[in-house]
C-alpha positions in Angstrom: 71.6 72.4 146.5 69.5 69.4 146.0 70.5 66.7 143.5 69.2 67.2 140.0 66.1 65.4 138.8 65.2 64.7 135.1 62.3 66.9 134.2 62.2 65.6 130.6 64.6 63.6 128.5 67.9 65.6 128.4 66.6 68.3 130.7 67.3 68.3 134.4 66.4 70.7 137.2 67.4 71.2 140.8 66.7 73.6 143.6 63.2 74.6 142.5 59.9 73.2 141.2 59.1 73.9 137.6 57.5 75.4 135.7 58.4 79.1 136.3 56.9 82.0 134.4 58.9 83.9 131.8 57.2 87.1 133.0 58.9 86.7 136.4 62.2 87.6 134.7 63.4 90.9 133.1 66.9 90.0 131.8 68.5 87.0 130.2 72.3 86.8 129.9 74.1 84.4 127.5 77.7 83.2 127.1 78.6 83.2 123.4 81.1 80.5 122.4 79.5 77.0 122.6 76.4 78.5 124.1 74.8 80.9 121.6 77.1 79.7 118.9 78.5 76.4 117.8 82.2 77.0 118.1 85.0 78.3 120.3 86.1 81.2 118.1 89.6 81.3 119.4 90.2 77.6 118.5 89.0 78.3 114.9 91.3 81.3 114.6 94.2 79.2 115.8 93.4 76.8 113.0 94.7 79.4 110.6 98.0 79.3 112.3 98.2 75.6 112.5 97.8 75.7 116.3 94.3 74.6 116.8 95.1 71.5 118.8 97.4 73.5 121.2 94.9 76.3 121.7 91.9 74.0 122.0 93.5 72.0 124.7 94.0 75.1 126.8 90.4 76.2 126.1 89.0 72.8 127.1 90.9 72.8 130.4 89.8 76.4 131.2 86.1 75.5 130.4 86.3 72.4 132.7 87.7 74.6 135.5 91.1 72.9 135.5 92.8 76.2 134.8 91.5 78.6 137.4 93.1 81.8 136.0 91.0 82.5 132.9 92.9 85.7 132.2 96.2 83.9 132.1 94.7 81.1 129.9 93.3 83.6 127.5 96.6 85.6 127.2 98.4 82.3 126.6 96.0 81.4 123.8 95.9 84.8 122.2 99.7 84.9 122.2 99.7 81.8 120.0 97.6 83.8 117.4 100.4 86.3 116.8 100.9 86.8 113.0 97.5 85.4 112.0 96.0 87.6 109.2 93.1 89.6 110.4 91.2 88.3 107.4 91.0 84.9 109.3 88.4 86.4 111.6 86.0 87.1 108.8 86.6 83.6 107.3 85.8 82.0 110.7 82.6 84.1 110.9 81.4 83.3 107.4 82.5 79.6 107.1 82.4 78.2 110.7 80.2 80.2 113.0 76.6 79.2 113.3 73.9 80.0 115.9 73.2 77.0 118.1 69.7 75.4 117.6 67.0 77.3 119.4 69.1 80.5 119.9 67.0 82.7 117.7 63.6 81.4 118.9 64.6 81.7 122.6 65.9 85.2 122.2 62.8 86.3 120.2 60.4 84.7 122.7 62.2 86.4 125.6 62.2 89.8 123.9 58.5 89.4 123.0 57.8 89.0 126.8 59.8 92.1 127.7 63.1 90.6 128.7 66.3 92.5 127.8 69.2 90.4 126.4 72.8 90.5 127.5 75.8 88.8 125.8 78.9 88.3 128.0 81.8 86.6 126.5 85.4 85.6 127.2 85.7 85.7 123.4 86.0 88.6 121.0 84.1 91.6 120.0 84.6 90.9 116.3 82.2 87.9 116.7 80.1 89.3 119.6 79.1 92.4 117.7 78.0 90.3 114.7 76.0 87.8 116.9 74.4 90.8 118.7 73.3 92.1 115.3 72.0 88.7 114.2 69.9 88.3 117.3 69.0 91.9 118.3 70.9 91.7 121.6 70.7 94.7 123.8 73.9 94.7 125.8 77.3 93.0 125.4 80.8 92.7 126.9 83.7 90.8 125.4 87.4 91.2 124.5 89.2 93.0 121.7 92.0 91.4 119.8 94.8 93.8 118.9 95.5 94.1 115.2 98.4 95.9 113.6 99.4 96.0 109.9 96.6 93.6 109.1 97.7 90.8 111.5 96.9 89.8 115.1 99.6 90.9 117.5 99.0 88.2 120.0 97.6 90.7 122.6 94.2 91.7 123.9 93.4 95.5 124.1 92.5 97.1 127.4 89.1 98.7 127.5 87.6 101.4 129.7 86.0 98.7 132.0 89.2 96.6 132.4 91.5 94.2 130.6 89.8 90.9 130.0 86.2 89.7 130.4 86.6 86.7 132.7 84.2 85.1 135.0 84.3 87.9 137.5 83.7 90.5 134.8 80.8 88.5 133.4 79.2 88.6 136.9 80.0 92.3 137.3 78.4 93.1 133.9 75.3 91.0 134.8 74.9 92.9 138.1 75.6 96.3 136.4 73.0 95.6 133.8 70.5 94.7 136.5 71.2 98.1 138.2 70.8 99.9 134.8 67.4 98.2 134.3 66.3 98.8 137.9 65.7 95.1 138.6 66.9 92.6 141.2 69.5 90.0 140.2 66.8 87.4 141.1 64.9 88.7 138.0 67.7 87.6 135.7 68.5 84.3 133.9 72.1 83.3 133.1 73.1 80.6 130.5 76.5 79.2 129.9 78.6 76.1 129.4 82.0 76.7 131.0 83.5 77.3 134.4 84.0 81.0 133.7 80.2 81.3 133.5 79.7 80.1 137.0 80.1 83.5 138.8 77.3 85.1 136.7 75.2 82.0 136.9 75.5 82.1 140.7 74.4 85.7 140.9 71.3 85.2 138.7 67.9 84.2 139.8 68.0 81.2 137.5 71.1 79.5 136.2 71.1 77.4 133.1 73.8 75.0 131.8 73.7 74.3 128.0 75.5 71.2 126.8 77.9 72.1 129.6 81.0 70.8 131.4 80.3 68.5 134.3 81.3 71.2 136.9 78.7 73.6 135.4 75.9 71.0 135.1 76.4 70.1 138.8 75.8 73.7 139.9 73.2 74.9 137.5 69.5 75.0 138.4 68.6 73.9 134.8 70.7 71.6 132.7 70.0 71.2 129.0 71.9 68.2 127.7 69.8 67.4 124.6 68.2 69.7 122.1 68.4 73.4 121.6 68.6 76.5 123.8 64.8 77.0 123.5 64.2 73.9 125.6 64.5 76.4 128.5 60.9 77.3 127.6 59.8 73.9 128.8 60.9 75.0 132.3 60.3 78.8 132.1 57.0 79.0 130.3 55.5 82.0 128.5 52.3 83.1 130.1 
């Protein structure tokens, strides 16, 4: 891939000549934590157990790509949540979770131009379901925290598609959704910030890093380092 060039302040592109047309795409896929929303939910849940610093350190290393086994890193972090009251999830949602700038306007503009929207997250359905409702997202895949007797058990629940939504599963879900829609992967856009987003970003026709880790910025075709998610519309323009 060619080296990135600054297209506008805080917005870099590589591997293509902008602008592209939004109508050339039929699907846009988003990571959730630190992409669509402002927090890493697992770190904020851990705060309720007094373990935020410990969990956040593992999260940061995983997102930078220093921990290559995402499933193992997630299991380690979730284990540290054992005993946290399930009510902490609602408190995190109400008090700490916010949509990142430009999220709503970008999703609305994409939907207005006929794109379907996918959320794929290494985070949790408790939050993903609510974010999907807030934004009118069409498809989603994320992880389920096990709850028993009103507290987190420290485990993730297996689902019919597998155990944990890691980078490989994000890519698989992107490709599966393309098949469902009858489109080529080249007609999809994938946006993320962490190393576990790279597989789906590599499979999509356009990869977008949003306030991302260095490893992700280096490989993305578009890198947004200043401003909101809707800065993508400076590069992929509505007709």
